[in-house]
C-alpha positions in Angstrom: 4.1 -14.4 1.8 7.3 -12.3 0.0 7.1 -15.0 -2.8 3.4 -14.1 -3.0 3.6 -10.8 -2.9 5.9 -10.4 -6.2 3.7 -12.5 -7.5 0.8 -10.6 -7.3 2.6 -7.5 -7.8 4.1 -9.2 -11.0 0.3 -9.6 -12.1 -1.0 -6.3 -11.3 1.6 -4.9 -13.8 0.7 -7.2 -16.4 -2.6 -5.7 -16.1 -1.6 -1.9 -16.0 1.1 -2.6 -19.3 1.8 -6.4 -20.6 5.1 -5.2 -21.3 4.8 -3.1 -18.1 9.2 -3.1 -17.8 10.1 -1.8 -21.2 8.2 1.1 -20.8 9.8 3.5 -18.1 7.6 4.3 -15.3 9.1 6.1 -12.3 8.6 4.6 -9.1 10.7 5.9 -7.6 8.4 9.3 -7.7 5.8 7.4 -6.9 7.2 6.5 -3.7 8.3 9.7 -2.4 5.3 11.4 -3.6 3.2 8.6 -1.5 5.5 9.7 1.5 4.0 13.1 1.6 0.6 11.5 1.4 1.7 9.1 4.2 2.6 12.7 6.0 -0.1 13.7 5.7 -2.8 11.2 7.3 -0.3 10.3 10.2 -0.1 14.9 11.1 2.3 16.8 11.3 1.0 20.9 11.3 2.1 22.3 14.0 -0.3 25.1 13.6 -3.8 23.6 13.7 -5.4 19.5 15.9 -4.9 16.5 14.2 -5.1 12.5 15.1 -3.3 10.6 13.1 -5.7 8.2 10.8 -3.7 4.6 11.3 -5.8 3.0 8.7 -5.4 5.3 6.0 -2.1 5.4 7.3 -0.5 1.4 7.0 -2.5 1.8 2.9 -0.1 4.3 2.6 2.3 2.7 3.2 1.1 -0.4 1.7 0.9 1.7 -1.8 5.0 2.6 -0.8 5.9 -1.5 -0.9 3.1 -1.6 -4.4 6.2 0.6 -5.7 9.0 -0.3 -3.9 8.4 -3.9 -5.1 7.6 -2.9 -8.1 11.3 -1.5 -9.3 12.7 -4.4 -7.3 11.0 -6.8 -9.4 12.6 -4.1 -11.8 15.6 -3.9 -10.6 16.6 -8.0 -9.7 16.9 -7.4 -6.3 13.5 -9.0 -4.6 15.6 -11.4 -3.1 15.8 -13.6 -0.6 17.3 -11.4 1.4 14.4 -9.1 0.9 12.6 -11.8 2.8 15.9 -12.0 5.5 15.1 -8.0 6.7 11.7 -8.0 6.8 11.6 -11.0 8.8 12.7 -9.1 11.8 9.5 -7.6 11.7 6.7 -10.5 12.0 5.3 -10.8 15.7 6.0 -7.2 15.7 3.2 -5.0 18.1 0.9 -3.2 15.7 -0.9 0.3 17.2 0.2 4.2 17.4 3.5 5.3 16.7 5.7 5.4 20.1 7.7 8.3 19.8 4.6 9.8 16.6 8.2 12.8 15.7 10.4 9.7 15.0 8.0 8.0 12.8 7.6 11.6 10.6 11.4 11.6 10.5 11.7 8.5 9.2 9.3 8.9 6.5 11.2 11.5 5.9 14.4 9.6 5.5 12.0 7.7 3.2 11.4 10.0 0.5 15.1 11.7 0.5 16.8 8.4 -0.1 14.8 7.1 -3.1 15.3 10.3 -4.5 18.5 10.7 -4.0 19.3 6.9 -5.6 16.1 7.2 -7.8 15.1 3.9 -6.3 13.0 2.1 -3.7 15.5 1.6 -0.2 14.6 -0.7 1.3 16.5 -0.4 5.4 14.3 3.2 5.3 10.9 1.7 4.2 11.4 -1.0 6.9 12.6 1.9 9.7 9.4 3.1 9.0 7.6 0.1 10.3 9.4 -0.8 13.3 8.9 3.1 13.6 5.1 2.7 13.3 5.3 -0.4 13.8 3.9 -2.3 10.9 3.9 -5.6 11.5 4.8 -7.6 8.4 1.6 -9.9 9.1 -0.3 -6.8 8.6 2.2 -5.4 6.1 1.1 -9.1 3.7 -2.8 -9.0 4.8 -3.0 -5.1 3.5 -1.3 -5.4 0.7 -3.6 -8.5 -0.3 -6.7 -6.5 -0.1 -5.2 -3.3 -1.4 -3.8 -5.4 -4.5 -7.7 -6.7 -4.7 -8.6 -3.0 -4.5 -6.4 -2.1 -7.4 -7.0 -4.9 -10.1 -11.0 -3.5 -9.1 -10.0 -0.1 -9.8 -8.7 -1.5 -13.7 -12.1 -3.4 -14.4 -14.0 -0.7 -13.9 -12.2 2.5 -16.3 -9.7 3.2 -13.4 -7.3 3.9 -16.1 -10.0 5.8 -19.2 -10.9 8.1 -16.1 -14.8 6.1 -15.8 -14.4 5.2 -12.0 -16.0 6.7 -9.2 -13.1 6.1 -6.6 -15.8 8.3 -4.1 -18.1 5.7 -2.7 -21.1 6.8 -0.8 -19.8 9.2 1.2 -16.1 7.3 2.1 -13.6 6.6 -0.5 -13.5 3.4 -1.4 -9.9 2.4 0.8 -12.5 3.6 3.0 -15.0 0.9 2.4 -11.4 -1.6 2.2 -10.6 -1.4 5.1 -13.8 -1.6 6.6 -14.8 -5.1 4.6 -11.1 -6.3 5.4 -12.0 -6.8 8.6 -15.2 -8.3 8.6 -13.9 -10.8 6.5 -14.2 -14.0 8.7 -12.2 -16.4 5.1 -8.8 -18.3 4.4 -6.3 -16.7 3.1 -6.7 -18.1 -0.2 -10.5 -17.5 -0.2 -9.8 -13.5 0.6 -9.2 -12.3 -2.7 -12.6 -13.5 -4.3 -14.7 -12.9 -1.6 -13.0 -9.3 -1.4 -13.3 -8.7 -5.2 -17.5 -9.9 -4.8 -18.2 -7.6 -2.0 -16.2 -4.9 -3.3 -18.4 -5.2 -6.9 -21.4 -5.1 -4.9 -21.0 -2.1 -2.4 -18.8 0.1 -5.6 -22.6 -1.2 -8.2 -25.1 -0.3 -5.4 -22.9 3.5 -3.8 -20.8 4.2 -6.5 -21.9 3.3 -9.8 -25.7 4.6 -9.1 -25.1 8.5 -8.0 
């Protein structure tokens, strides 16, 4: 699964720029900004009622993983040892954080260590997955889905600014979660079927508005 995700990430990065490795992209910067967005979806404000949006929390973690893998691919550190560290999460229970404050602190630790090193650091990322928890199998499933959505965005004008992120009353990430949940297909058929369903919704809800 790690090899599959690495190949998909390499392919997407080449869609962004064929010579992406030579562009000096600051993947670490994207990681800590995504950490802040993740914390917002989970909730941290003590002065108002907040309910964690767990589906969006998971997608923010997946976004971090996109940038983390990109950084490791660029540095040549995406080795079998990475898979070994992630294997501890196989079979983990999925669900809400049993200790919400510990999860928030795990997010902050990832942001802090990323900024200090100016690179993606795997161990605090694994700690975030454990604190939620987000099982490795679920990380893989959501990664495949978000990778397809990212490619879809590029194909429909994300880089030029013509892409419409809000489809009807909801953002594309929300549609992605809904389509993934309803998709009953073999793993190798998921990317093509998911892309087709996203395109149907986009043309009906976003481009027609």
